[in-house]
C-alpha positions in Angstrom: -29.9 -32.2 -77.4 -26.2 -32.6 -77.7 -23.8 -30.6 -79.7 -23.5 -31.3 -83.5 -20.1 -32.9 -82.8 -21.6 -35.5 -80.4 -25.1 -35.9 -81.7 -26.1 -38.3 -84.5 -29.5 -38.7 -86.0 -31.1 -42.2 -85.9 -31.3 -42.2 -89.7 -27.5 -42.0 -90.0 -26.9 -45.2 -88.1 -25.9 -48.2 -90.2 -27.3 -51.6 -89.1 -26.1 -55.0 -90.3 -29.0 -57.0 -91.8 -29.2 -60.8 -91.4 -28.7 -61.2 -95.2 -25.5 -59.2 -95.1 -24.1 -61.4 -92.3 -25.0 -64.5 -94.2 -23.2 -63.5 -97.5 -19.6 -64.6 -97.3 -18.7 -62.8 -100.5 -19.4 -59.3 -99.1 -16.7 -57.0 -97.7 -18.1 -54.5 -95.2 -16.9 -50.9 -94.6 -15.9 -50.1 -91.0 -18.5 -48.2 -89.0 -17.2 -45.7 -86.4 -19.7 -44.3 -83.9 -19.5 -40.8 -82.5 -18.5 -42.1 -79.1 -15.5 -44.1 -80.3 -13.6 -43.1 -83.4 -10.4 -44.9 -82.7 -9.3 -47.2 -85.5 -9.2 -50.1 -84.7 -11.7 -49.7 -81.9 -10.1 -52.7 -80.1 -9.0 -56.3 -80.6 -11.4 -59.3 -80.8 -9.9 -62.6 -80.1 -11.9 -65.3 -81.9 -11.2 -68.9 -80.9 -13.0 -71.4 -83.2 -12.8 -74.8 -81.4 -14.1 -77.2 -84.0 -12.1 -80.4 -83.2 -11.7 -82.0 -79.8 -9.9 -85.0 -78.4 -12.9 -87.2 -78.3 -11.3 -89.8 -76.1 -10.7 -87.2 -73.4 -13.8 -85.0 -73.8 -16.5 -87.1 -75.4 -17.1 -84.1 -77.7 -17.4 -84.9 -81.4 -16.2 -82.6 -84.2 -18.4 -79.5 -84.5 -18.9 -79.1 -88.3 -20.2 -75.7 -89.3 -18.1 -73.7 -86.8 -16.0 -72.2 -89.6 -19.0 -70.6 -91.2 -20.1 -69.2 -87.8 -16.6 -67.9 -87.2 -16.5 -66.2 -90.6 -19.8 -64.4 -89.7 -18.5 -63.4 -86.3 -15.2 -62.2 -87.7 -17.0 -60.0 -90.4 -19.3 -58.6 -87.8 -16.4 -57.4 -85.6 -14.5 -56.1 -88.5 -17.6 -54.2 -89.5 -17.8 -52.7 -86.1 -14.2 -51.5 -86.3 -12.3 -54.1 -84.4 -9.0 -55.8 -85.4 -9.7 -59.6 -85.3 -7.2 -62.2 -84.3 -8.5 -65.6 -85.1 -7.3 -69.0 -83.9 -8.6 -72.5 -84.6 -8.5 -75.7 -82.6 -6.2 -74.7 -79.8 -4.9 -77.0 -77.1 -5.6 -75.9 -73.6 -2.0 -74.9 -73.1 -2.0 -72.8 -76.3 -5.3 -71.2 -75.3 -4.0 -70.3 -71.9 -0.8 -68.9 -73.4 -2.8 -66.8 -75.9 -5.1 -65.4 -73.2 -2.3 -64.7 -70.6 0.6 -63.6 -72.8 -0.9 -63.2 -76.3 
């Protein structure tokens, strides 16, 4: 077994249940693991592409992506990440954000 500083019992782990992820009114505390206690743990770039130029892509509006993005954002915050969220970026803006952001 590892030392007390690096070991953690299975019972002390906090798991996110499906009902917790589905409740938009809940705020979740950050969970830091023994292996990574930096705060924030890292940065999550969340791009929610709901609307498209249908004439160019043939892709229709994707209703419901805002709800999905909310769930993903809360999940990463719960895991200790800082979340940068962008919605409906053009290709040029997306490339800029990924290259220089």
